[in-house]
C-alpha positions in Angstrom: 1.8 3.0 -14.3 1.9 -0.9 -14.8 -1.0 -3.6 -14.6 -0.7 -6.8 -12.4 1.7 -7.6 -9.6 3.8 -10.4 -10.7 6.9 -7.9 -10.0 6.1 -8.2 -6.1 7.2 -11.7 -5.8 10.6 -10.4 -6.8 10.9 -6.9 -5.4 12.8 -6.1 -2.7 11.4 -6.4 0.8 11.8 -2.7 2.1 8.9 -1.1 0.8 5.1 -1.0 1.5 2.3 -2.0 -0.7 -1.3 -0.4 -0.3 -4.1 -2.2 -2.3 -7.7 -0.1 -2.7 -10.7 -1.7 -4.3 -13.0 0.6 -5.8 -10.7 3.7 -6.9 -8.4 4.3 -9.8 -4.4 4.1 -9.7 -4.2 7.9 -10.1 -6.9 8.5 -7.3 -5.1 6.1 -4.7 -1.7 8.4 -5.9 -3.4 11.6 -4.6 -4.9 10.2 -1.9 -1.5 9.3 -0.7 -0.3 12.9 -1.5 0.7 12.7 -5.0 0.5 15.9 -6.8 -2.0 15.3 -9.7 -0.5 17.9 -11.7 2.8 16.0 -12.1 2.9 13.5 -14.7 3.7 10.0 -13.0 7.0 8.3 -13.8 6.7 5.1 -15.9 8.7 2.4 -14.2 9.3 -1.1 -15.8 9.6 -4.2 -13.4 13.0 -4.0 -13.4 13.5 -0.1 -12.7 11.1 -0.4 -9.8 13.6 -2.2 -7.7 15.9 0.9 -7.7 12.9 3.0 -7.0 12.0 1.2 -3.9 15.2 1.2 -2.2 15.5 5.2 -3.0 14.5 7.0 0.1 13.5 10.2 -1.7 10.8 8.5 -3.9 7.7 7.8 -1.7 5.4 6.3 -4.2 7.7 4.2 -6.4 5.2 2.4 -8.3 1.3 2.9 -9.0 -0.5 0.4 -11.1 -3.8 -1.9 -11.3 -4.6 -5.9 -10.8 -8.0 -7.3 -10.9 -10.1 -4.2 -10.1 -7.7 -3.2 -6.9 -5.2 0.1 -7.6 -2.3 -0.5 -5.7 1.1 1.8 -5.0 4.0 0.7 -3.6 6.1 3.2 -1.5 9.2 3.2 0.3 10.3 5.7 3.4 7.6 7.2 5.4 4.9 5.0 3.5 1.6 6.6 4.1 -0.5 3.4 3.7 1.3 1.9 6.7 -0.6 4.3 9.2 -3.7 3.5 10.5 -5.5 6.9 10.2 -4.4 7.3 6.5 -5.6 3.4 5.5 -9.0 4.3 6.9 -9.0 7.6 4.8 -8.1 5.9 1.6 -10.8 3.1 2.4 -13.8 6.1 2.4 -16.6 6.2 0.2 -17.3 2.4 0.1 -13.6 1.4 -0.7 -11.6 -1.7 0.6 -8.0 -1.0 1.6 -5.4 -3.5 2.4 -1.6 -2.5 3.3 1.1 -5.0 3.7 4.4 -3.5 5.8 7.1 -6.1 5.4 8.6 -4.5 8.6 12.3 -5.5 7.2 14.3 -3.8 10.2 11.6 -4.6 12.9 9.8 -8.1 12.0 6.8 -9.1 11.7 5.4 -7.9 8.7 2.0 -6.0 9.4 -1.2 -6.5 7.6 -3.8 -4.1 7.8 -7.5 -3.5 6.6 -9.9 -1.2 6.5 -13.5 -0.6 4.7 -15.7 2.2 4.5 -13.5 4.7 6.6 -12.9 2.8 9.4 -9.8 0.4 10.7 -11.1 -3.3 10.7 -8.4 -5.2 11.4 -4.3 -5.1 11.7 -2.1 -7.7 13.2 1.6 -9.0 12.5 2.4 -12.0 10.4 3.1 -15.1 12.7 1.5 -12.8 15.6 -2.4 -13.1 14.7 -3.4 -13.4 18.2 -2.8 -9.9 19.2 -5.2 -8.0 16.6 -6.4 -4.0 16.4 -9.1 -2.6 14.8 -13.0 -2.5 14.9 -13.2 -6.0 13.8 -10.1 -7.5 14.7 -11.5 -11.2 14.0 -11.1 -10.5 10.0 
């Protein structure tokens, strides 16, 4: 597990990143389906690049930055699904997902709070929004 998100600026754009405020990185991993009995694999910023492009990894990196737990996922990223993002935000949490959609632009931004999807839209396509409060 790492602290900080500077590595994101240099990471490949083939993964999804989910941020949740109000839970630990370990809890985020569990909510995304990681087995809590299995010790997390520690990866440096350089090592995470290869993990993010491995289709068998799932959660490539868990960490924390300024009170937000984050998970970088590759492949069928749970955080990209609106129902999962809403579930991640249960219990008074805020959850944000950025899915770069490398093979099918535009990148997607989604925000959920306290168990509900509030807003989702494609970057540069903000005129078409989904969610209970799409003006966020």
